[in-house]
MARBA-3410 file (N, C-alpha, C, O; in Angstrom, 1 decimal):
100
6.2,20.9,17.7,5.1,20.2,18.7,5.7,19.1,19.5,6.5,18.3,19.0 ~ 5.3,19.1,20.7,5.8,18.2,21.7,5.3,16.9,21.6,4.3,16.7,20.9 ~ 5.8,15.8,22.2,5.8,14.5,22.0,4.3,14.1,22.2,3.8,13.2,21.5 ~ 3.4,14.8,23.3,2.2,14.2,23.5,1.3,14.6,22.5,0.3,13.9,22.4 ~ 1.4,15.8,21.7,0.7,16.2,20.9,0.8,15.1,19.7,-0.2,14.7,19.2
2.0,14.8,19.4,2.2,14.2,18.2,1.8,12.8,18.3,1.6,12.2,17.3 ~ 1.6,12.1,19.6,1.2,11.0,20.0,-0.4,10.9,19.9,-1.0,9.9,19.5 ~ -1.1,12.1,20.4,-2.3,12.1,20.2,-2.9,12.0,18.9,-3.9,11.3,18.7 ~ -2.4,12.8,18.1,-2.5,13.1,16.6,-2.4,11.5,16.1,-3.4,11.0,15.8 ~ -1.4,10.9,16.1,-1.3,9.5,15.7,-2.4,8.5,16.1,-2.9,7.7,15.3
-2.6,8.6,17.3,-3.7,7.6,18.0,-5.3,8.2,17.3,-6.1,7.4,16.9 ~ -5.6,9.5,17.2,-6.7,9.8,16.6,-6.7,9.3,15.3,-7.7,8.7,14.8 ~ -5.5,9.6,14.4,-5.6,9.2,12.9,-5.9,7.6,12.8,-6.8,7.2,12.0 ~ -5.1,6.8,13.6,-5.3,5.5,13.6,-7.0,5.0,13.9,-7.5,4.1,13.3 ~ -7.6,5.6,14.9,-8.9,5.5,15.1,-9.9,5.9,13.8,-10.8,5.2,13.5
-9.4,7.1,13.2,-10.3,7.6,12.1,-10.0,6.8,10.9,-11.0,6.6,10.2 ~ -8.9,6.2,10.5,-8.4,5.2,9.6,-9.4,3.8,9.8,-10.1,3.4,8.9 ~ -9.3,3.3,11.0,-10.2,2.0,11.2,-11.3,2.3,11.2,-12.0,1.2,11.1 ~ -12.2,3.4,11.4,-13.4,3.6,11.1,-13.9,3.7,9.8,-15.0,3.2,9.4 ~ -13.0,4.5,9.1,-13.3,4.7,7.6,-13.0,3.4,6.8,-13.7,3.0,5.9
-12.0,2.8,7.2,-11.8,1.0,6.4,-13.0,0.5,6.7,-13.7,0.2,5.8 ~ -13.4,0.4,8.1,-14.3,-0.6,8.5,-15.7,-0.5,7.6,-16.6,-1.4,7.4 ~ -15.8,0.7,7.2,-17.2,1.0,6.6,-17.2,0.8,5.0,-18.2,0.9,4.3 ~ -16.1,0.6,4.5,-15.8,0.5,3.0,-16.4,-1.1,2.7,-15.9,-2.2,3.2 ~ -17.3,-1.1,1.8,-17.9,-2.5,1.3,-16.7,-3.4,0.6,-15.7,-2.9,0.1
-16.8,-4.7,0.7,-15.9,-5.6,0.0,-15.6,-5.3,-1.3,-14.4,-5.3,-1.7 ~ -16.6,-5.1,-2.2,-16.6,-4.7,-3.7,-15.7,-3.5,-3.9,-15.3,-3.3,-5.1 ~ -15.3,-2.4,-2.8,-14.7,-1.3,-3.1,-13.3,-1.5,-2.7,-12.4,-0.8,-3.2 ~ -12.9,-2.4,-1.8,-11.8,-2.4,-0.9,-10.5,-2.7,-1.9,-9.5,-2.1,-1.5 ~ -10.4,-3.5,-3.2,-9.5,-3.7,-3.9,-9.0,-2.8,-4.7,-7.8,-2.6,-5.0
-10.2,-2.0,-5.2,-9.7,-0.7,-6.1,-9.3,0.4,-5.3,-8.6,1.3,-5.8 ~ -9.7,0.3,-4.0,-9.3,1.6,-3.2,-7.6,1.3,-2.6,-6.8,2.1,-2.3 ~ -7.4,-0.1,-2.6,-6.2,-0.3,-2.3,-5.1,-0.2,-3.3,-3.9,-0.1,-3.0 ~ -5.5,-0.3,-4.5,-4.7,0.0,-5.7,-4.7,1.5,-5.9,-3.8,2.1,-6.5 ~ -5.6,2.2,-5.3,-5.3,3.5,-5.7,-4.4,4.1,-4.8,-3.7,5.1,-5.2
-4.4,3.7,-3.4,-3.4,4.1,-2.6,-1.9,3.8,-2.7,-1.0,4.2,-1.9 ~ -1.8,3.0,-3.8,-0.1,2.7,-4.2,0.5,4.1,-4.7,1.6,4.4,-4.5 ~ -0.4,4.8,-5.2,0.4,6.2,-5.5,0.7,7.0,-4.3,1.5,7.8,-4.5 ~ 0.1,6.8,-3.2,0.3,7.5,-1.9,1.6,6.8,-1.4,2.6,7.5,-1.3 ~ 1.5,5.6,-1.2,2.6,4.7,-0.7,3.7,5.1,-1.4,4.7,5.3,-0.7
3.8,5.3,-2.9,5.0,5.5,-3.4,5.6,7.0,-3.2,6.7,7.3,-3.5 ~ 4.8,7.6,-2.9,5.3,9.1,-2.4,6.1,9.1,-1.2,7.1,9.7,-1.0 ~ 5.4,8.2,-0.2,6.0,7.8,1.0,7.4,7.1,1.1,8.2,7.3,1.9 ~ 7.4,6.2,0.0,8.7,5.5,-0.2,9.6,6.4,-0.7,10.7,6.3,-0.2 ~ 9.6,7.4,-1.7,10.3,8.3,-2.3,10.7,9.2,-1.1,11.9,9.5,-1.2
10.1,9.6,0.0,10.3,10.4,1.0,11.3,9.8,1.9,12.4,10.3,2.3 ~ 10.9,8.8,2.0,12.1,7.8,2.7,13.2,7.6,2.2,14.2,7.4,3.0 ~ 13.4,7.6,1.1,14.7,7.3,0.3,15.4,8.8,0.3,16.6,9.0,0.5 ~ 14.6,9.8,0.1,15.2,11.4,0.3,15.8,11.4,1.5,16.9,11.8,1.7 ~ 15.0,11.1,2.5,15.4,11.3,4.1,16.5,10.5,4.5,17.3,11.1,5.3
16.9,9.4,4.1,17.9,8.7,4.5,19.1,9.1,4.4,20.0,8.8,5.2 ~ 19.4,9.9,3.2,20.4,10.6,3.0,21.0,11.6,3.9,22.2,11.9,4.0 ~ 19.9,12.3,4.6,20.3,13.3,5.3,20.1,13.1,6.8,20.1,14.0,7.7 ~ 19.8,11.8,7.0,19.5,11.3,8.4,21.1,11.3,9.2,22.1,11.1,8.6 ~ 20.9,11.5,10.4,22.0,11.8,11.5,21.7,10.6,12.4,20.6,10.5,12.9
22.9,9.8,12.5,22.9,8.9,13.7,22.5,7.6,13.0,21.9,7.6,11.9 ~ 22.9,6.3,13.7,22.3,5.1,13.3,20.8,4.9,13.4,20.1,4.5,12.4 ~ 20.4,5.4,14.4,19.2,4.9,15.0,18.0,5.7,13.9,16.9,5.3,13.5 ~ 18.5,6.9,13.5,17.4,7.5,12.3,17.7,6.8,11.1,16.7,6.5,10.4 ~ 18.7,6.4,10.7,18.9,5.5,9.5,18.3,4.3,9.5,17.8,4.0,8.4
18.2,3.5,10.6,17.6,2.3,10.8,16.1,2.7,10.7,15.4,2.0,10.0 ~ 15.7,3.8,11.3,14.1,3.9,11.0,13.8,4.2,9.6,12.7,3.8,9.1 ~ 14.7,4.8,9.0,14.4,5.2,7.3,14.4,3.7,6.7,13.5,3.3,6.0 ~ 15.4,3.0,7.0,15.4,1.6,6.5,14.2,0.9,6.6,13.7,0.3,5.6 ~ 13.6,0.8,7.9,12.5,0.0,8.2,11.3,0.6,7.7,10.3,-0.1,7.5
11.1,1.9,7.4,10.2,2.6,6.8,10.2,2.3,5.2,9.2,2.1,4.6 ~ 11.4,2.3,4.5,11.5,2.2,3.2,10.9,0.6,3.0,10.0,0.3,2.2 ~ 11.5,-0.4,3.9,11.1,-1.8,3.7,9.9,-2.2,3.6,9.4,-3.0,2.8 ~ 9.1,-1.4,4.6,7.5,-1.6,5.0,6.9,-1.0,3.7,5.9,-1.5,3.1 ~ 7.4,0.1,3.3,6.8,0.9,2.2,6.6,0.0,0.9,5.6,-0.2,0.2
8.1,-0.7,0.7,8.1,-1.2,-0.4,7.4,-2.6,-0.8,7.0,-3.0,-1.8 ~ 7.3,-3.3,0.7,6.3,-4.5,0.6,4.9,-4.0,0.5,4.0,-4.8,0.0 ~ 4.5,-2.9,1.0,3.0,-2.4,0.7,2.8,-2.2,-0.9,2.0,-2.8,-1.6 ~ 3.7,-1.2,-1.3,3.4,-1.0,-2.7,3.5,-2.3,-3.5,2.6,-2.4,-4.3 ~ 4.4,-3.3,-3.5,4.6,-4.5,-4.4,3.2,-5.4,-4.0,2.6,-6.0,-4.9
2.8,-5.5,-2.9,1.8,-6.1,-2.5,0.2,-5.5,-3.0,-0.7,-6.1,-3.5 ~ 0.2,-4.5,-3.0,-0.7,-3.6,-3.7,-1.1,-3.8,-5.0,-2.2,-3.9,-5.6 ~ 0.4,-3.8,-5.6,0.4,-4.0,-7.4,-0.1,-5.6,-7.5,-0.9,-5.9,-8.3 ~ 0.2,-6.4,-6.8,-0.1,-7.6,-7.1,-1.4,-8.1,-6.8,-1.9,-9.0,-7.5 ~ -2.2,-7.5,-5.7,-3.5,-7.4,-5.6,-4.3,-6.9,-6.8,-5.3,-7.6,-7.2
-3.8,-5.8,-7.3,-4.5,-5.1,-8.5,-4.4,-6.1,-9.6,-5.4,-6.4,-10.2 ~ -3.3,-6.5,-9.9,-2.9,-7.5,-11.4,-3.9,-8.6,-11.2,-4.6,-9.0,-12.1 ~ -4.0,-9.2,-9.9,-4.9,-10.4,-9.6,-6.3,-10.2,-9.8,-7.0,-11.0,-10.3 ~ -6.8,-8.7,-9.5,-8.0,-8.2,-9.7,-8.3,-8.2,-11.2,-9.3,-8.7,-11.7 ~ -7.4,-7.6,-11.9,-7.7,-7.3,-13.3,-7.6,-8.6,-14.1,-7.9,-8.5,-15.3
-7.2,-9.7,-13.5,-7.1,-10.9,-14.3,-8.6,-11.5,-14.3,-9.1,-12.1,-15.2 ~ -9.4,-11.2,-13.1,-10.7,-11.6,-13.4,-11.4,-11.1,-14.4,-12.3,-11.9,-14.8 ~ -11.2,-9.9,-15.0,-11.9,-9.3,-16.1,-11.2,-9.6,-17.4,-11.8,-9.0,-18.3 ~ -10.3,-10.2,-17.7,-9.8,-10.8,-18.8,-10.5,-12.1,-19.5,-10.8,-13.1,-18.9 ~ -10.8,-11.9,-20.8,-11.4,-13.2,-21.4,-10.7,-14.2,-21.3,-9.4,-14.1,-21.3
-11.2,-15.3,-21.1,-10.6,-16.6,-21.2,-10.6,-17.3,-22.5,-11.7,-17.4,-23.1 ~ -9.7,-17.8,-23.0,-9.8,-18.3,-24.3,-10.6,-19.4,-24.4,-10.8,-20.3,-23.5 ~ -11.2,-19.4,-25.7,-12.1,-20.4,-25.9,-11.6,-22.0,-25.9,-10.4,-22.2,-26.3 ~ -12.2,-23.0,-25.6,-11.4,-24.3,-25.8,-11.4,-24.7,-27.2,-12.3,-24.3,-28.0 ~ -10.4,-25.3,-27.4,-10.3,-25.8,-28.9,-11.1,-26.9,-29.4,-11.2,-28.0,-28.7
-11.8,-26.7,-30.5,-12.8,-27.9,-30.7,-12.2,-28.9,-31.5,-11.3,-28.7,-32.3 ~ -12.7,-30.4,-31.3,-12.0,-31.4,-31.8,-12.3,-31.3,-33.4,-13.5,-31.2,-33.8 ~ -11.2,-31.4,-34.3,-11.6,-31.5,-35.7,-12.0,-32.6,-36.2,-12.2,-32.7,-37.5 ~ -12.2,-33.6,-35.4,-12.7,-35.0,-35.8,-14.3,-34.9,-35.8,-15.0,-35.8,-36.3 ~ -14.8,-34.0,-35.1,-16.5,-34.1,-34.9,-17.3,-32.9,-35.7,-18.5,-32.8,-35.6
END
């Protein structure tokens, strides 16, 4: 594919993604974000596999940047998921005073 076709696909994907995400209600946003961690994990693995075969400093730099952003996204997604799951844990009951 030529560069114009690839840029057109990128712009259309960005617009479609923006429209889809803007229509998601707030109650579903965090569960969907945690579900996308698997997808980002696959992207991260692909970046790690590609960095070994990359030729040239520029291609390796792009792979390193992609791996760094992918890692930040995966870790952030897991932190948000963990925080969300904390809301559903039972709180310990306060200890009663034995004198009363």
